[in-house]
C-alpha positions in Angstrom: 0.0 0.1 0.0 1.3 3.5 -0.7 2.2 5.4 2.3 2.5 9.1 3.1 4.3 11.3 5.7 1.9 12.7 8.4 1.2 14.1 11.7 3.9 16.8 11.4 4.2 20.5 11.4 5.6 22.1 8.4 6.1 25.7 7.6 2.6 26.2 6.3 2.4 26.9 2.6 -0.1 26.2 0.0 2.3 24.5 -2.3 4.9 23.3 0.2 5.4 19.5 0.6 6.0 18.0 3.9 9.6 18.3 5.1 10.2 14.6 5.9 11.9 12.4 3.2 9.5 9.9 1.4 10.0 6.2 1.9 10.6 3.9 -0.9 6.8 3.3 -1.3 6.1 6.9 -1.1 8.4 7.8 -4.0 6.1 5.7 -6.1 3.1 7.8 -5.2 4.1 11.3 -6.3 0.4 12.1 -6.9 -0.1 11.8 -3.1 2.3 14.4 -1.9 1.4 16.2 1.2 0.3 19.7 0.6 -0.1 22.0 3.7 -2.3 24.9 3.8 -3.2 27.6 6.4 -4.5 30.1 4.1 -6.9 30.6 1.2 -4.2 32.3 -0.8 -3.0 30.3 -3.9 0.3 30.1 -5.4 3.1 29.3 -3.0 2.7 32.0 -0.3 4.0 30.8 3.1 1.4 31.6 5.9 2.6 32.0 9.5 -0.4 30.0 11.0 0.8 26.7 12.7 -0.6 23.8 10.8 -0.4 20.0 11.3 -1.1 17.7 8.6 -1.9 14.1 9.1 -2.0 11.5 6.4 -4.6 8.9 6.5 -1.9 6.2 6.5 -0.4 7.4 9.6 -3.8 7.9 11.3 -4.7 4.4 10.5 -1.4 3.1 11.8 -2.2 4.8 15.1 -6.1 3.8 15.2 -7.2 1.5 12.5 -10.9 1.8 13.6 -11.4 5.4 12.7 -9.5 8.5 11.2 -11.0 10.5 14.1 -9.6 8.2 16.7 -6.2 8.6 15.2 -6.5 12.4 15.5 -7.7 12.1 19.0 -4.4 10.8 20.0 -2.7 14.0 19.0 -2.2 16.1 22.0 -4.2 19.1 20.8 -7.3 16.9 20.5 -6.9 15.3 24.1 -10.4 16.5 25.1 -12.4 15.3 22.2 -15.6 13.2 22.5 -14.9 9.6 21.4 -17.4 7.3 19.6 -17.3 5.0 22.6 -17.2 7.6 25.3 -19.6 6.7 28.3 -22.3 9.2 28.6 -26.0 9.9 28.4 -26.5 12.6 25.6 -30.0 12.5 24.4 -30.4 16.2 25.2 -27.6 17.2 22.8 -27.7 14.2 20.5 -24.0 13.5 20.5 -24.1 10.0 22.0 -21.9 7.7 19.9 -20.6 10.6 17.9 -16.9 11.5 17.3 -16.4 15.2 18.0 -13.1 16.8 17.5 -12.2 19.3 20.2 -9.1 21.5 19.6 -7.5 22.9 22.8 -10.4 21.6 25.0 -12.5 24.7 24.0 -15.3 22.6 22.9 -16.2 20.9 19.6 -18.5 23.8 18.5 -15.3 26.0 18.5 -13.5 23.7 16.1 -14.6 24.4 12.3 -14.9 21.0 10.4 -14.6 21.3 6.7 -14.8 18.6 3.9 -12.7 19.8 1.0 -12.8 23.2 2.4 -16.6 23.6 2.6 -18.8 23.5 5.7 -20.7 20.6 6.9 -24.3 20.7 8.5 -24.4 20.1 12.2 -25.1 16.6 13.5 -26.1 17.6 17.0 -27.7 20.4 19.0 -24.2 21.7 20.0 -23.7 22.9 16.4 -20.7 20.5 16.0 -20.1 17.9 13.3 -19.6 14.1 13.9 -16.7 13.3 11.7 -17.8 9.6 11.5 -20.1 10.8 8.7 -17.4 11.8 6.4 -16.4 9.6 3.3 -13.3 8.2 5.3 -12.5 5.9 2.3 -11.9 8.8 0.2 -10.0 11.1 2.5 -6.4 11.6 1.5 -5.2 13.7 4.4 -6.4 16.0 7.2 -5.1 19.5 7.7 -5.4 20.9 11.3 -5.0 24.7 11.6 -4.1 25.1 15.3 -4.9 28.7 15.8 -7.7 31.3 15.3 -8.7 31.1 11.5 -12.0 33.0 11.3 -10.7 35.7 9.1 -9.7 33.3 6.5 -12.2 30.4 6.9 -15.2 31.9 8.5 -16.9 32.0 11.8 -16.7 29.2 14.4 -12.9 28.7 13.8 -12.0 30.0 17.4 -9.7 27.0 18.3 -8.9 26.2 14.7 -10.0 24.3 11.7 -9.9 20.7 10.7 -10.2 20.2 6.9 -10.7 16.7 5.4 -9.2 16.6 2.0 -10.6 14.2 -0.6 -8.4 12.1 -2.9 -10.1 13.6 -6.1 -7.7 11.9 -8.4 -8.3 8.3 -7.1 -8.2 6.0 -10.1 -9.2 2.4 -9.4 -10.8 0.4 -6.6 -9.7 0.2 -3.0 -11.3 -1.2 0.1 -11.0 -2.4 3.7 -12.4 -5.1 5.8 -11.7 -5.3 9.5 -12.9 -6.5 12.9 -12.0 -5.8 16.5 -12.4 -7.1 20.0 -11.4 -6.1 23.4 -9.2 -8.1 25.7 -12.4 -8.7 27.9 -14.1 -10.3 24.9 -16.5 -7.4 24.5 -17.0 -4.3 22.3 -16.7 -6.3 19.2 -16.7 -4.4 16.0 -16.9 -5.0 12.3 -16.4 -2.7 9.5 -16.1 -2.6 5.6 -15.5 0.3 3.1 -15.2 0.6 -0.7 -13.9 3.4 -2.7 -13.8 3.9 -6.5 -12.4 6.4 -8.9 -12.6 6.5 -12.7 -12.0 8.9 -15.6 -14.0 9.0 -18.7 -14.4 11.1 -21.9 -10.7 11.5 -22.5 -10.2 12.1 -18.7 -12.4 15.1 -18.8 -15.1 13.4 -16.6 -13.9 11.9 -13.2 -16.2 10.0 -10.9 -15.5 9.3 -7.3 -17.8 7.0 -5.1 -17.5 5.3 -1.6 -19.5 3.3 0.7 -18.7 2.5 4.3 -20.3 0.4 7.1 -19.5 0.1 10.8 -21.0 -1.7 13.7 -19.9 -2.0 17.4 -21.4 -3.9 20.2 -22.2 -1.9 23.4 -22.2 -2.7 27.0 -25.4 -1.9 28.8 -25.9 -0.7 32.5 -27.3 -4.2 33.6 -24.2 -6.1 32.2 -20.9 -6.5 34.0 -17.9 -5.1 32.1 -15.2 -7.2 33.7 -13.4 -3.9 34.5 -13.2 -3.4 38.3 -12.6 0.4 38.0 -16.0 0.7 36.3 -18.0 -2.1 37.8 -17.1 -1.0 41.4 -16.5 2.6 40.6 -15.4 5.1 43.1 -17.0 8.5 43.6 -17.2 11.5 45.8 -19.7 12.9 48.3 -20.2 14.6 51.6 -19.4 11.9 54.1 -20.8 12.8 57.6 -18.1 13.6 60.1 -15.3 13.6 57.5 -12.4 16.1 57.8 -13.0 17.3 54.3 -15.9 18.8 52.6 -16.2 15.8 50.3 -14.5 12.5 50.3 -13.6 10.1 47.4 -14.7 6.7 48.3 -14.4 3.2 46.8 -17.4 1.1 45.5 -19.9 3.8 45.7 -23.5 3.0 46.1 -26.9 4.4 46.8 -28.1 4.5 50.4 -31.5 5.9 49.5 -33.0 2.8 47.9 -32.5 -0.8 47.1 -33.4 -3.1 44.3 -37.1 -4.0 45.0 -37.5 -1.3 47.5 -36.1 0.0 50.9 -37.9 1.8 53.8 -35.8 4.9 54.2 -37.0 6.5 57.4 -38.8 6.0 60.8 -38.8 3.1 63.1 -38.8 0.6 60.2 -35.9 2.2 58.2 -33.5 -0.4 56.7 -36.2 -3.0 55.8 -35.9 -4.3 52.3 -38.3 -6.0 50.0 -37.0 -9.3 48.7 -38.6 -11.2 45.8 -42.1 -12.3 46.5 -42.6 -9.5 49.1 -40.4 -11.1 51.8 -38.7 -8.7 54.2 -35.0 -8.4 54.5 -32.4 -6.2 56.3 -30.5 -3.7 54.3 -26.6 -3.4 54.7 -25.7 0.2 54.8 -22.0 -0.4 54.3 -19.5 2.2 55.5 -19.1 5.9 55.2 -22.9 6.3 54.9 -24.8 9.5 54.2 -28.4 10.0 53.5 -27.8 9.4 49.8 -24.6 7.3 49.3 -22.5 4.7 51.0 -19.4 2.6 50.3 -20.1 -1.1 49.8 -23.1 -2.8 51.3 -26.3 -3.7 49.6 -27.0 -0.4 47.8 -27.3 -0.4 44.0 -24.3 0.7 42.1 -24.7 3.9 40.0 -22.9 3.2 36.9 -24.4 4.0 33.6 -24.1 1.8 30.5 -20.5 1.5 29.6 -20.7 2.2 25.9 -23.6 2.4 23.3 -24.2 -0.1 20.6 -23.6 1.5 17.2 -24.5 1.0 13.6 -23.7 3.4 10.8 -23.1 3.7 7.2 -22.5 6.5 4.7 -22.4 6.8 0.9 -20.7 9.5 -1.2 -20.7 10.3 -4.8 -18.8 13.1 -6.7 -18.6 13.9 -10.4 -16.2 16.5 -11.8 -16.3 17.6 -15.5 -13.7 19.7 -17.4 -15.9 22.0 -19.6 -12.5 23.3 -20.9 -9.0 23.0 -20.0 -9.7 26.1 -17.7 -13.1 25.4 -16.3 -14.4 22.5 -14.2 -17.8 22.0 -12.8 -18.7 19.4 -10.2 -21.5 18.0 -8.1 -21.3 15.8 -5.0 -23.7 14.0 -2.8 -23.5 12.5 0.8 -25.8 10.4 2.7 -25.1 9.1 6.2 -27.1 7.1 8.8 -26.3 6.2 12.3 -28.2 4.4 15.1 -27.0 4.2 18.7 -28.5 2.7 21.7 -27.3 2.8 25.2 -28.8 0.7 27.9 -28.1 3.6 30.2 -29.4 3.0 33.7 -32.0 1.6 36.0 -35.1 3.6 36.8 -35.2 4.7 40.3 -37.5 6.4 42.7 -35.4 7.8 45.6 -35.1 10.8 47.9 -37.7 13.1 49.0 -38.5 14.4 45.5 -39.3 10.9 44.0 -39.7 8.1 46.7 -43.0 6.4 47.3 -45.2 6.9 50.3 -47.0 3.6 50.9 -50.0 3.5 53.1 -51.2 0.7 55.4 -54.2 -0.1 53.2 -52.0 -0.7 50.1 -53.4 -3.9 48.5 -49.9 -5.4 48.0 -48.6 -4.8 51.4 -46.7 -7.9 52.6 -48.4 -9.2 55.7 -45.2 -9.2 57.8 -44.9 -5.4 57.1 -48.6 -4.7 58.0 -47.8 -6.4 61.4 -44.8 -4.3 62.0 -46.7 -1.2 61.0 -49.4 -1.9 63.4 -47.0 -2.7 66.1 -45.3 0.7 65.6 -48.5 2.6 65.1 -47.5 3.6 61.5 -50.0 4.6 58.8 -47.5 4.9 56.0 -43.9 4.3 55.2 -41.6 6.0 52.7 -39.9 3.5 50.1 -36.9 4.3 47.9 -36.8 1.8 44.9 -34.5 0.9 42.2 -36.4 -1.1 39.5 -34.4 -3.6 37.6 -37.7 -5.3 36.9 -38.7 -2.3 34.7 -37.1 -2.0 31.2 -33.6 -0.3 31.3 -33.7 3.4 30.4 -32.2 3.6 27.0 -30.6 6.5 25.4 -31.3 6.1 21.7 -30.5 8.3 18.6 -31.1 7.8 15.0 -29.3 10.3 12.7 -29.8 10.9 9.0 -27.6 13.3 7.1 -28.2 14.5 3.5 -25.8 16.8 1.8 -25.4 18.1 -1.8 -23.1 20.4 -3.3 -22.6 21.9 -6.8 -19.9 24.2 -7.9 -17.4 25.3 -10.5 -13.7 26.2 -10.6 -12.0 28.3 -13.2 -8.3 29.2 -14.1 -8.6 32.8 -15.2 -5.1 33.0 -16.3 -2.0 35.1 -15.0 -2.2 33.1 -11.6 -5.8 34.0 -11.0 -8.4 31.4 -10.0 -12.1 31.4 -9.2 -14.3 29.0 -7.4 -17.9 29.0 -6.4 -19.9 26.4 -4.4 -23.4 26.0 -3.2 -24.0 23.5 -0.3 -27.2 22.1 1.1 -27.3 20.0 4.1 -30.2 18.4 6.1 -29.6 16.8 9.4 -32.5 14.8 10.9 -31.8 13.8 14.6 -34.4 11.6 16.3 -33.5 11.4 19.9 -35.2 9.3 22.6 -35.0 8.4 26.3 -36.9 5.2 26.4 -38.7 3.5 29.3 -38.8 6.6 31.6 -41.3 6.6 34.3 -44.4 8.9 33.7 -44.8 11.2 36.8 -48.5 11.0 37.5 -49.1 7.5 36.3 -46.3 6.1 38.7 -47.7 7.5 41.8 -51.3 6.8 40.9 -50.5 3.2 40.2 -48.4 2.8 43.4 -51.3 3.8 45.6 -53.1 0.4 45.1 -56.2 -0.5 47.1 -59.2 -2.8 47.0 -62.5 -1.6 45.7 -65.9 -2.5 47.2 -65.8 -5.8 45.2 -62.4 -6.8 46.5 -60.6 -6.0 43.2 -57.1 -4.4 43.4 -57.4 -0.9 41.7 -55.7 2.5 41.7 -57.1 4.5 44.6 -57.6 7.6 42.3 -59.8 5.7 40.0 -62.4 5.3 42.7 -63.0 9.2 42.4 -63.1 9.1 38.6 -59.5 10.1 38.0 -56.8 8.3 36.0 -59.1 6.2 34.0 -57.2 3.1 32.7 -54.6 3.1 35.6 -53.0 -0.3 36.4 -52.1 -0.8 39.9 -48.3 -1.4 40.7 -46.9 -3.8 43.2 -43.5 -2.3 44.2 -42.7 -4.9 46.8 -39.6 -6.9 45.7 -37.8 -7.4 42.5 -40.2 -9.2 40.0 -43.4 -8.0 41.7 -44.7 -5.3 39.3 -47.0 -6.8 36.6 -46.4 -6.3 32.9 -49.5 -4.2 32.4 -48.6 -2.0 35.3 -45.1 -1.4 34.0 -46.4 -0.5 30.6 -48.8 2.0 32.3 -46.0 3.8 34.3 -43.2 4.0 31.6 -43.0 5.6 28.2 -40.6 7.2 25.8 -39.6 10.9 25.9 -38.8 11.8 22.4 -37.7 14.7 20.2 -37.5 15.0 16.5 -35.1 17.6 15.3 -34.5 18.7 11.7 -31.6 21.2 11.0 -31.1 22.5 7.5 -28.0 24.5 6.3 -27.8 26.7 3.1 -24.3 27.8 2.1 -23.3 29.8 -1.1 -19.8 31.0 -1.6 -17.6 32.5 -4.2 -13.8 33.0 -4.0 -11.2 34.6 -6.2 -7.4 34.5 -5.7 -4.3 35.4 -7.5 -1.4 37.7 -7.6 -1.0 41.4 -8.1 1.2 42.8 -10.8 4.7 43.6 -10.2 4.0 47.3 -9.8 2.4 46.5 -6.5 5.4 44.4 -5.3 7.9 45.6 -2.7 10.7 43.9 -4.5 10.5 40.4 -3.0 7.8 39.0 -5.2 4.1 39.7 -6.1 1.6 40.3 -3.6 -0.8 37.3 -3.3 -4.5 38.1 -2.7 -7.6 36.2 -1.9 -11.2 37.5 -1.5 -14.7 36.0 -1.4 -18.1 36.2 -0.1 -20.3 33.6 1.8 -24.0 33.4 2.7 -25.2 30.9 5.2 -28.6 30.1 6.6 -29.3 27.8 9.6 -32.8 26.6 10.5 -34.2 24.1 13.1 -37.5 22.7 13.8 -38.1 20.4 16.7 -41.3 18.4 17.6 -41.7 16.2 20.6 -43.9 13.4 22.0 -47.3 14.6 23.6 -46.2 14.0 27.3 -43.0 15.9 27.5 -44.3 19.5 27.1 -47.2 19.0 29.8 -46.9 20.1 33.5 -47.4 17.3 35.9 -50.2 17.7 38.4 -50.7 15.4 41.4 -54.1 16.7 42.1 -56.4 13.9 43.7 -53.4 11.7 44.4 -52.3 10.3 47.8 -48.7 9.9 48.7 -47.2 11.7 45.6 -44.2 13.8 46.5 -45.1 17.5 46.7 -42.2 18.2 44.3 -44.1 16.3 41.6 -46.9 18.8 41.6 -46.6 21.5 38.9 -43.4 19.9 37.7 -42.5 20.8 34.1 -42.8 17.7 31.9 -44.7 14.5 32.1 -41.6 12.2 32.5 -39.3 12.2 35.5 -36.7 13.9 33.3 -35.6 14.8 29.7 -38.8 16.3 28.6 -37.9 18.3 25.5 -40.0 21.1 24.2 -41.0 22.0 20.5 -39.4 25.0 18.9 -38.5 26.6 15.7 -35.6 28.9 15.0 -33.2 30.3 12.3 -30.6 32.8 11.6 -28.5 33.9 8.7 -24.8 35.0 8.3 -23.4 37.1 5.4 -19.7 37.3 5.2 -17.0 38.8 3.0 -13.2 38.6 3.5 -10.0 39.8 2.1 -6.6 38.2 2.5 -3.2 39.4 1.5 0.2 37.7 1.4 2.9 40.4 1.2 6.6 39.3 0.5 8.8 42.0 2.0 12.4 40.6 1.7 13.9 37.9 -0.4 17.6 36.8 -0.2 18.5 40.2 1.3 21.5 41.0 3.6 19.2 40.9 6.6 17.6 37.6 5.9 16.6 35.0 3.5 12.9 36.0 3.4 10.3 38.0 5.3 6.6 38.0 4.5 3.4 39.5 6.1 0.1 37.8 6.1 -3.1 39.9 6.8 -6.8 39.2 6.5 -10.1 40.7 7.4 -13.7 39.5 7.4 -17.0 41.2 8.1 -19.9 38.9 9.1 -23.4 40.1 9.6 -25.6 38.0 11.8 -29.4 38.5 11.3 -30.0 38.3 15.1 -27.1 40.5 16.4 -25.7 42.6 13.6 -22.3 43.0 12.2 -18.8 41.8 13.6 -15.4 42.1 12.3 -12.6 39.6 12.4 -9.0 40.0 11.4 -5.5 38.4 11.2 -2.0 40.0 11.0 1.0 37.6 10.8 4.6 37.6 9.8 7.1 34.9 8.9 10.8 35.5 8.8 13.6 33.3 7.7 17.0 34.7 8.7 19.0 31.9 7.2 18.3 28.5 5.7 16.8 26.0 8.3 15.3 28.7 10.7 11.9 30.1 10.3 10.3 32.4 12.8 6.5 33.0 12.7 3.9 35.0 14.7 0.1 35.6 14.3 -2.3 37.7 16.1 -6.0 37.4 15.2 -9.5 38.2 16.2 -11.9 35.2 15.8 -15.7 34.9 16.4 -18.3 32.3 17.0 -22.0 32.9 16.9 -24.3 30.9 19.1 -25.6 27.5 18.0 -29.2 26.5 17.5 -29.3 25.0 21.0 -27.7 27.9 22.6 -30.2 30.3 21.1 -33.5 28.5 21.0 -33.5 25.5 23.4 -36.7 26.1 25.4 -35.9 23.4 28.1 -34.2 20.1 28.7 -34.1 18.4 32.0 -31.8 16.0 33.9 -31.8 14.7 37.4 -28.7 14.4 39.6 -27.3 14.9 43.0 -25.3 18.0 43.9 -23.5 19.3 46.8 -25.4 22.2 48.4 -24.6 24.0 51.6 -22.5 21.1 52.7 -24.9 18.3 52.1 -25.9 16.1 49.3 -29.2 17.1 47.7 -31.3 15.9 44.9 -31.3 18.5 42.0 -33.3 19.0 38.9 -31.2 20.6 36.3 -33.1 22.7 33.5 -30.9 23.7 30.6 -32.1 26.7 28.7 -31.3 28.6 25.5 -30.9 32.4 25.3 -32.0 34.1 22.1 -30.2 37.3 23.3 -26.7 35.8 23.1 -24.2 37.8 21.0 -21.2 36.3 19.1 -18.3 35.7 21.3 -15.0 37.2 20.3 -11.5 35.5 20.8 -8.1 37.2 20.6 -5.6 34.7 19.6 -1.7 35.0 19.6 0.6 32.3 18.3 4.4 32.7 17.8 7.1 30.1 17.4 10.0 28.8 15.3 10.5 26.0 12.7 14.1 24.4 12.5 15.3 22.2 9.8 19.1 21.8 10.7 21.2 21.1 7.6 23.6 19.0 9.6 20.8 16.5 10.4 19.0 15.8 7.1 15.3 14.8 7.5 14.9 16.4 10.9 12.3 19.1 11.6 11.4 20.7 14.8 8.9 23.4 15.6 7.9 25.1 18.9 4.8 27.4 19.1 3.3 29.3 21.8 -0.3 30.1 21.8 -2.9 32.2 23.9 -6.5 32.1 23.1 -8.7 34.6 25.1 -12.4 34.6 24.5 -14.6 37.5 25.6 -18.3 37.0 25.9 -17.7 33.4 25.8 -20.9 31.4 25.1 -21.5 28.6 27.6 -23.7 27.2 30.3 -22.5 26.6 33.7 -22.9 23.2 35.3 -25.4 22.7 38.1 -22.5 22.6 40.6 -20.8 25.6 39.2 -24.0 27.5 39.5 -24.3 26.4 43.1 -20.7 27.2 43.8 -21.0 30.7 42.2 -24.1 31.6 44.3 -22.2 30.5 47.5 -19.4 32.9 46.3 -21.7 35.8 46.2 -23.1 36.0 42.8 -26.7 37.3 43.0 -27.5 36.3 39.4 -26.5 32.7 40.0 -28.4 32.6 43.1 -31.5 33.7 41.2 -31.0 30.6 39.1 -31.6 28.2 42.1 -35.0 27.3 43.8 -35.2 25.2 46.8 -38.6 23.4 47.0 -40.7 22.7 50.1 -39.8 19.0 49.5 -36.2 19.7 49.9 -35.4 19.4 46.1 -33.1 21.9 44.4 -34.1 23.2 40.9 -31.2 24.6 39.1 -31.6 26.6 35.9 -28.6 26.7 33.6 -29.2 29.0 30.6 -26.7 29.7 27.9 -24.8 32.7 28.8 -22.2 35.2 27.4 -19.7 34.5 30.2 -17.1 37.2 30.8 -13.8 35.6 29.8 -12.4 32.1 29.0 -8.8 31.6 28.3 -6.3 28.8 27.4 -2.6 29.0 26.7 0.3 26.7 26.1 3.2 25.6 24.1 3.2 23.1 21.2 6.4 21.0 20.5 6.7 18.9 17.3 9.6 17.0 15.8 9.9 14.6 13.0 12.8 12.8 11.5 13.1 10.3 8.6 16.1 8.2 7.6 16.8 5.4 5.3 18.1 2.3 7.2 18.7 -0.8 5.3 15.8 -1.7 2.9 13.2 0.7 4.7 12.7 4.0 6.3 12.7 4.8 10.0 10.4 7.6 10.9 10.4 9.2 14.3 7.7 11.7 15.3 7.1 13.4 18.6 4.4 15.8 19.6 3.7 17.4 22.8 1.6 20.3 24.4 2.3 22.1 27.7 -0.8 23.8 28.8 0.0 26.9 30.9 -3.5 28.3 31.6 -7.2 27.2 31.4 -9.7 29.3 33.2 -13.1 31.2 32.8 -14.1 34.4 34.6 -17.8 34.8 35.4 -19.3 38.2 35.6 -18.0 39.7 38.8 -16.1 36.6 39.9 -12.5 35.6 40.3 -10.9 33.3 37.8 -12.0 29.7 38.0 -9.2 27.5 36.8 -9.4 24.1 35.3 -5.6 23.9 34.4 -4.2 20.4 35.3 -7.5 18.7 35.5 -8.0 15.4 33.9 -9.7 17.1 30.9 -7.0 19.7 30.6 -3.8 18.2 31.8 -0.6 20.3 32.0 1.2 17.8 29.7 0.2 15.6 26.8 2.6 13.9 24.5 2.7 11.5 21.5 5.9 9.8 20.4 5.8 7.3 17.4 8.4 5.1 15.7 7.7 3.5 12.4 9.9 1.4 10.3 8.7 0.7 6.8 9.9 -1.3 3.8 8.2 -2.1 0.6 6.9 -5.4 2.1 6.1 -4.7 5.8 6.0 -2.0 8.4 5.9 -1.7 12.2 4.5 1.2 14.1 4.7 1.8 17.8 3.3 4.7 19.6 3.4 6.0 23.1 0.9 8.4 24.5 1.4 10.4 27.7 -0.9 12.2 30.0 0.7 14.0 32.9 -0.4 13.6 36.6 -3.7 15.7 36.9 -6.1 17.1 39.3 -9.7 16.2 39.6 -10.7 19.7 40.5 -8.1 22.5 40.1 -10.3 24.7 42.5 -10.1 22.2 45.4 -7.4 21.7 48.0 -6.5 18.2 48.9 -6.9 17.6 52.5 -9.3 20.4 53.0 -12.0 20.2 50.2 -11.5 16.6 49.4 -9.4 13.6 50.6 -8.1 13.0 47.1 -7.6 15.4 44.2 -5.0 13.9 42.0 -4.2 11.1 39.6 -0.9 9.7 38.4 0.6 10.0 34.9 -0.6 7.4 32.5 1.3 6.0 29.5 -0.5 4.1 26.6 1.3 1.9 24.2 -0.2 1.2 20.7 1.3 -0.9 18.0 0.4 -1.8 14.4 2.0 -4.3 12.0 1.3 -4.4 8.2 2.3 -6.9 5.7 1.9 -6.3 1.9 1.0 -9.3 -0.1 1.0 -8.0 -3.7 -0.8 -11.0 -5.2 -1.8 -11.1 -8.8 -0.4 -7.7 -9.5 -2.8 -5.8 -7.2 -2.1 -4.5 -3.7 -3.3 -6.3 -0.7 -2.2 -5.4 2.9 -2.8 -7.3 6.1 -2.8 -5.5 9.3 -2.9 -6.2 13.1 -3.2 -3.4 15.5 -3.3 -3.5 19.4 -4.3 -0.3 21.2 -3.5 0.2 24.9 -1.1 -2.8 24.7 -0.5 -3.1 28.4 -4.3 -2.6 29.3 -3.9 0.5 31.4 -7.1 1.5 33.5 -8.1 5.1 33.4 -8.3 7.2 36.6 -11.5 7.5 38.5 -13.4 10.8 38.1 -14.5 12.5 41.3 -17.7 14.1 40.1 -20.7 14.0 42.3 -22.2 10.7 41.8 -25.7 10.2 40.2 -27.4 7.7 38.0 -25.8 9.6 35.1 -22.1 9.6 36.2 -19.3 8.0 34.4 -16.3 7.2 36.5 -13.8 8.3 33.8 -13.5 11.1 31.4 -13.1 11.1 27.7 -9.5 12.1 27.6 -8.5 8.5 28.8 -9.1 5.0 27.2 -11.9 3.3 28.8 -12.1 0.1 26.7 -8.8 -1.4 27.6 -6.5 -3.5 25.3 -8.2 -3.7 21.9 -7.2 -5.8 19.0 -8.0 -4.9 15.3 -7.3 -7.0 12.3 -8.1 -6.7 8.7 -7.1 -6.5 5.1 -6.9 -3.6 2.7 -6.8 -4.0 -1.0 -6.4 -1.7 -4.1 -6.7 -2.5 -7.8 
């Protein structure tokens, strides 16, 4: 198989090839030379913006399962959302998606392009799942690791990732592979085909591809064989502990039990065994009102990973009308289905637990005797319900995208292109098998009517017609009819559409405009974009729950928004338009002068008019100076922007239920996420400067070091529930206004999208690459590292809140790879490093928490390939092992809830994973 240099930084230039020397097989593939671009300017101008280019070959060596998984191993993408990341994301629709996140600033601040053109969003965040792209046709991936809004458009705050198609593919190529973890789970299978062919004397070129991927998931009711997950640690306020919160092993609930637990009063600690028998609950150790370590309490894990199935198809036709004019049309369709058996239904705490009365028709006789003996008319019961269907987070996504355009060579180094894109994203998102608030408590209050039949008490007064009485006493006691009556599916059906029309012209000005070092390069263009969204929902989600006429329903359930215990999306419509125009100049100042080999300036400006907020200007000013051969200095200062996404603007309400730390105690919390139509575009000031070294005395070696600082003003974001609570405690009157403590003791926290005051990240990128012929093959060494020096947000009127050094933003991340390749075989070994980290940079170990750090971790990945070359065609066998030494991730000390994952996306959660397959090309 042909190979290509990759994952390296080169002095960015639109016609400059990668600095590393090609291998023997690369020399046979001249049409696949790496072209690096950090600018829209044509014709060889060197742009000062740092660019990393990664070939598909190298990305597949690092992660054969997916191009994005290979990118995620680069230090700059450390915080990306992986396809297999544990989580429950029906609200945003990103479950099972692969979302690239440059600098940890969020996927919605990383602009994703396909052949230089925008893609329609695949989720409410406004970001793009790169799984939908035609990976079989991608030749390379260009990553601009700096502000690029002036050149590429809004949203490029942290940078741009451009997936470049192999438009000159001629022939058929494909891949078949399968994978399995060392635990015998997470099995996957995939296949892809790509075809390219020229017709009509090479004037018409057709590209086509089709891909399929399927991976097993692990549900919440299955053991994973991973002790760190199955017996996860977590943090909570332990009564009597020396610290505010404590990290404890094997965290479990103390507020309920499988089949039911009496939670208060003289009979506290009685559990209900199958068939209604009574048992005694083991409260374990370190017990609070909500959590405990060990004992009989249910563990709080979510499903480990969703099951996934997806496919995509792509077709492109390009026709040379003349030798100067080309027209093209392309279409893409992608489908994905994910299903995560996420968690067990539970009714615990004062906001949700049952109140069971002495006259309940299903009351076990032994319990009736005890209640009479203790003069009790009712008991409170917290129940986890494994006999209900598991709550499932399910998403079905359909993407349709079409583009038409033209390219023209105008002569005298001037070129023109125009494109129209239409994208349609259909995202059907479900939380299945949730409990229906009123139905649940009506059904639990089961009594006998005058004929001795068991009925729902409220039906005796003409309410809740059709109610099916529910037996909650012991696992297996609820009847099928009752379960169907008290559960249902909360659903939203979201359709987003994107219309983009653009035109660009680029070339060189005449010599009379030159400063003597060469012609000035120029690029200019306009773009129009319209984004629309329409969301509909099921009938129950938008209602307000009423408990009028019910006995024993928690007071917090009355007038509660939504018919289900959470999620409850609301319908909405929204749209906005953006009109943009830009101008970019590349100005050579010096060439082969006494003061240096070259000096050039790069400048750009863009004006964007948002239909909702008005106009905003972005700009860029950069310089690149080469004093002598082999040393290149570069610096860029830019102003970048990002407008609010559909969700951030228009989301009327989405709910989640969790436990938070409030005034020193664990408290049940209902989080209501809200959009904000008054958001203004955020503005980012980005500074990068660095040096690229190519020492002549070490041929094949290239080293680059770049410092970056990104400071975002009016940063768009939503605080977490805990950040809102902590901000209120710190004195923010606005955040206090977002909290409501109900009479039932439940906290309601509203987390609207806001223009936060400031968000900043900074650091230093290091990159080195070295190639050398040794024997029959080529040895390639490559090292990348990022040292983060700041990461914080400033809320209005508050001190900086740092996240530097946390597990999501470690101070150091690095990647070292060694590859030896001959024409027959290759061996690739990669080491990934994540430095020691903090769980919460705002907390002090020994004061706020008993544990606030995790050790460094090192992952080893290896891939072996062997080229068969049978029958004159190319066939390559490959075997890859990721996380060779099966390193466990660290725990994550977030507040434990039914939704918590005990690790973060920055770490590998699957463990050792084997992938094997074959690639072929004819």
